[in-house]
N, C-alpha and C positions, 0 to 999 in steps of 0.2 A: 297636870296631874302627875309628879316624882316618886318612881320607885323609890324610896331612899334605903332603903334592911333587905339583903333576902338571903336566905338565913337555910343551909341544906342541912335539915332536921337528924336526916336520917337514910343512908343509903344503903341499898338491897342486894342481892344476888339473883334475883326475883327476875324470874323468863324475865315478868311484863313489867310491873310493877319496881323502877329502878334509887328513885327519889322519894321520902320528903317535905316538901318544900315549905320554909313563911316570908312575904310579902311583908315589906313596915311601906305603908303606902302617906308619901307628907310629911314623915318622921311623928305622925297621925294616924294611920290609920291600918293596924298593920288584921292578915286573912292567911291560914293555919291552914294548915291540910289539904299544900293544891301537892296536883303527881307527878311527877313525871312519868308513861306507860313506857313500850319501846312496844310500836305496837304495828304492821304490818308494813307502812306503807314509811317505817321508823323512830321519836322518839317526840314523842305530845307532850304539855301540858292538859291534867285534868283538873279544875278549878272541885271545891269541895261539894260533894254534893249528899245528900241524903235519900236514899231505897223507900219512895210508897207506896201503897199500901194493894196494887198493881203488880208490884216486883221491880217494874220501873223507874230510874234515879233519874233528881234533881237538881239539879245544880245553887248550891245555897247562893253562892255568893261569886258572880259574875261580871265582867264585864264586856259595857253597851255598840261600841265603837272595832272592826278591824283593828283600827289602829291603838286603843288600849290596850286589844287581846298583846300585839306584835308587840308593845313596848312591854310589857307580862312577862313575856316569852327572848327575850332578847337579857333579859336582864335575869332570870332563872338559870337559861342555860348557860350565858357566860358564866355566873355561876358558878352552875353545876360541874362544868369543864376546867374550870382553875379547880373547884377542890379533885377532881380524880384524879389531875398530873401533876397536883401537891402529892397523894394520896396514891399513888405511881411512885415519887418520886425516893420521896420517904421507905417503901420498899426497897427500891435498887440499894438505899443507901444500906438500908441495914443489910442485905445482904454479899453487899463488899466486903458489910465488919464483921458479917462470919463466918469468909470465907479469909479473910485476914486475920481470924483469930484457930481456923485447922490449920491454916503454916506454918 
């Protein structure tokens, strides 16, 4: 199995939910609504889930092995941090332009 695409769909300023992600596996299968959550022990991936009648949540799609979960997490976090760095760089560039215009 190969993660062939990772798309950061939405980045939030929310204290807990940091981003919503979609992944493509082997250019053939897409999983939407994977969330990056900021928990008490750091960031982690929450697979798409639904709320059951008793209030519990159940994953709709999830990896079956720790190795597969690790591959998915690695691909998602790599792209997430790349996008964050790009946004930060863009913001710094815009701030520089504004400072130059003020002179």
